[in-house]
C-alpha positions in Angstrom: 25.4 57.5 -114.8 24.5 61.0 -116.0 20.8 60.2 -115.7 21.3 59.1 -112.1 23.1 62.3 -111.3 20.2 64.3 -112.9 17.7 62.3 -110.8 19.7 63.2 -107.6 19.8 66.9 -108.6 16.1 66.8 -109.2 15.6 65.8 -105.6 18.1 68.3 -104.2 17.5 71.5 -106.1 13.7 71.8 -105.7 14.1 71.5 -101.9 16.5 74.4 -101.9 14.1 76.4 -104.2 11.2 75.8 -101.8 13.1 77.0 -98.8 14.2 80.2 -100.6 10.6 80.8 -101.8 11.3 80.4 -105.5 9.1 77.3 -106.0 5.7 76.3 -104.8 5.1 73.0 -102.9 3.0 71.3 -105.7 5.8 71.9 -108.3 8.4 70.7 -105.7 6.5 67.5 -105.2 6.3 66.8 -109.0 10.1 67.5 -109.4 10.9 65.3 -106.5 8.8 62.4 -107.8 10.4 62.7 -111.2 13.9 62.8 -109.8 13.2 59.8 -107.5 11.8 57.7 -110.4 14.7 58.7 -112.7 17.2 57.6 -110.0 15.5 54.3 -109.3 15.1 53.5 -113.0 18.7 54.4 -114.0 20.9 53.6 -111.0 20.7 49.8 -111.1 22.4 49.8 -114.6 25.7 51.3 -113.3 25.6 50.2 -109.7 26.1 46.5 -110.4 28.9 47.0 -112.9 32.2 45.5 -112.0 35.3 47.7 -112.6 38.7 46.5 -113.6 
């Protein structure tokens, strides 16, 4: 689940950094792609787990 959370943060934080002017668009796109791939690769492993 930690990898999925990291993936989500990699899609949120770069957007904030672009708006504040601390990150250029090309780097933003790379971080967003990495975060999206990380999320889609790691999320299915914990989303289908049954609790209890």
